[in-house]
C-alpha positions as CSV (number, residue, x, y, z in Angstrom):
1,X,-2.5,-13.2,26.3
2,X,-3.9,-11.4,22.8
3,X,-1.4,-9.5,20.7
4,X,-3.2,-6.4,19.5
5,X,-2.0,-6.0,15.9
6,X,-2.8,-2.4,14.3
7,X,-3.4,-2.3,10.2
8,X,-2.6,1.0,8.4
9,X,-3.5,-0.5,4.7
10,X,-6.0,-3.3,3.6
11,X,-3.7,-6.4,4.1
12,X,-4.9,-9.7,1.8
13,X,-6.8,-12.5,4.1
14,X,-3.9,-15.0,3.3
15,X,-1.8,-12.9,5.2
16,X,-4.0,-12.2,8.2
17,X,-4.5,-16.0,7.8
18,X,-1.0,-16.2,10.3
19,X,-2.9,-14.8,13.4
20,X,-5.3,-16.6,14.7
21,X,-8.3,-15.1,16.3
22,X,-7.0,-17.2,19.3
23,X,-4.0,-15.1,20.2
24,X,-4.5,-12.3,17.8
25,X,-6.6,-9.1,17.6
26,X,-6.4,-7.9,14.6
27,X,-7.6,-4.0,13.5
28,X,-7.4,-0.7,12.1
29,X,-8.5,1.5,15.1
30,X,-6.7,-0.4,17.5
31,X,-5.9,1.9,20.0
32,X,-2.5,0.3,21.6
33,X,-1.2,-2.3,19.8
34,X,1.9,-4.2,20.6
35,X,3.0,-4.2,16.6
36,X,2.3,-2.6,13.9
37,X,1.2,-4.2,10.2
38,X,1.6,-2.2,6.8
39,X,2.7,-2.1,2.9
40,X,2.4,1.7,1.5
41,X,1.3,3.4,3.8
42,X,4.0,6.4,5.1
43,X,4.5,5.7,8.6
44,X,4.6,9.4,11.3
45,X,6.5,9.0,14.3
46,X,2.8,10.7,16.0
47,X,1.4,7.4,14.7
48,X,3.4,4.9,17.0
49,X,1.3,4.6,20.3
50,X,4.2,4.2,23.0
51,X,2.6,0.2,23.8
52,X,4.4,-0.6,19.7
53,X,6.8,-3.7,20.6
54,X,7.3,-4.0,16.2
55,X,6.6,-2.8,12.4
56,X,5.6,-5.1,9.7
57,X,5.9,-4.1,6.7
58,X,3.9,-6.2,4.1
59,X,6.2,-6.2,1.8
60,X,9.6,-5.3,0.2
61,X,11.7,-2.3,1.4
62,X,11.2,0.1,4.9
63,X,11.4,3.1,3.0
64,X,8.2,4.2,4.0
65,X,8.8,3.7,8.4
66,X,10.9,5.9,10.4
67,X,13.3,3.5,10.4
68,X,16.0,5.0,12.8
69,X,13.8,6.8,15.0
70,X,12.1,3.5,15.8
71,X,15.6,1.7,16.2
72,X,16.3,4.4,18.5
73,X,13.6,3.1,20.7
74,X,14.0,-0.7,20.7
75,X,11.5,-1.5,17.9
76,X,12.5,-3.7,15.2
77,X,11.2,-3.3,11.9
78,X,11.1,-6.0,9.6
79,X,10.1,-6.6,6.0
80,X,7.9,-10.0,3.6
81,X,10.4,-9.5,0.5
82,X,8.8,-11.5,-1.9
83,X,5.5,-11.9,-0.2
84,X,3.7,-10.6,-3.6
85,X,5.8,-11.8,-6.0
86,X,3.7,-14.0,-7.4
87,X,1.1,-11.0,-8.5
88,X,3.8,-8.7,-9.5
89,X,4.7,-11.2,-12.2
90,X,1.1,-12.1,-12.7
91,X,0.8,-7.6,-14.0
92,X,4.6,-7.7,-15.2
93,X,3.4,-11.0,-17.9
94,X,0.2,-9.1,-18.6
95,X,1.6,-5.9,-19.7
96,X,3.6,-8.4,-22.1
97,X,0.9,-9.0,-23.7
98,X,-1.0,-5.6,-23.6
99,X,1.9,-3.9,-25.7
100,X,2.8,-7.3,-28.1
101,X,-0.4,-7.9,-29.5
102,X,-2.0,-4.3,-28.9
103,X,-5.2,-5.3,-26.9
104,X,-6.0,-1.6,-25.6
105,X,-5.6,0.4,-28.7
106,X,-7.6,-2.9,-30.1
107,X,-10.4,-2.7,-27.1
108,X,-10.8,1.7,-27.6
109,X,-11.1,0.5,-31.5
110,X,-13.9,-2.1,-30.8
111,X,-15.8,0.3,-28.2
112,X,-16.0,3.3,-30.5
113,X,-17.6,0.8,-33.2
114,X,-21.4,1.1,-33.9
115,X,-22.8,-2.0,-32.8
116,X,-24.8,-2.9,-36.2
117,X,-21.6,-2.8,-38.3
118,X,-19.4,-4.2,-35.9
119,X,-19.1,-7.8,-37.3
120,X,-17.5,-5.7,-40.6
121,X,-15.7,-2.7,-38.6
122,X,-13.5,-5.5,-36.7
123,X,-12.9,-7.2,-39.8
124,X,-11.2,-4.9,-41.6
125,X,-10.1,-2.5,-39.1
126,X,-8.1,-5.7,-37.1
127,X,-4.8,-5.4,-39.3
128,X,-4.3,-2.5,-38.0
129,X,-4.1,-4.3,-34.6
130,X,-1.3,-7.3,-35.3
131,X,1.3,-6.7,-33.0
132,X,4.2,-9.3,-32.3
133,X,4.2,-13.0,-31.3
134,X,6.6,-14.4,-28.3
135,X,8.9,-16.9,-30.2
136,X,11.9,-16.1,-31.0
137,X,11.6,-12.7,-29.0
138,X,14.9,-11.8,-26.2
139,X,13.5,-10.5,-23.3
140,X,15.3,-8.7,-20.6
141,X,15.0,-8.8,-16.8
142,X,17.3,-6.5,-14.7
143,X,17.8,-8.2,-12.1
144,X,16.5,-11.2,-10.8
145,X,15.2,-10.4,-7.2
146,X,11.8,-12.5,-6.5
147,X,10.1,-10.8,-8.9
148,X,12.8,-10.7,-12.0
149,X,13.4,-14.2,-11.0
150,X,9.8,-15.4,-11.2
151,X,9.3,-13.1,-14.1
152,X,12.4,-15.3,-16.0
153,X,11.1,-18.3,-15.1
154,X,8.1,-17.3,-16.7
155,X,8.9,-16.4,-19.8
156,X,11.2,-19.7,-20.1
157,X,7.7,-21.2,-20.0
158,X,6.0,-19.1,-22.5
């Protein structure tokens, strides 16, 4: 028997590898799916056929899924907290660097410089974008769940 899964968002290929083709059919247009897999799509009751036996969110929380209505039908709802924690942690760390080192304002400054005076103008203007270095700084992390603990552990290594 092939288990049919309907997706409502682009799901990472890494995650889809958990459903081998021998036993699963994963598609965004399955008419009679056994399960629904989504990320942020706001799932409406009229999008859930009677054939659905389970709904899963590839991420944390289930606020975009009508859990109460599905529970009354006996359809379990799952989520995957922490599945994207590393990716979000990397975005947070990148944001720290962008902010501390004034990368975005410096980028905008360089983009508007004329090519013929780029070397001279960069040398003159770079002092405006010095920013701050990380050593000796304190990072506050609110919440040490899957993402917060990843951020805190990475910050300890910086």
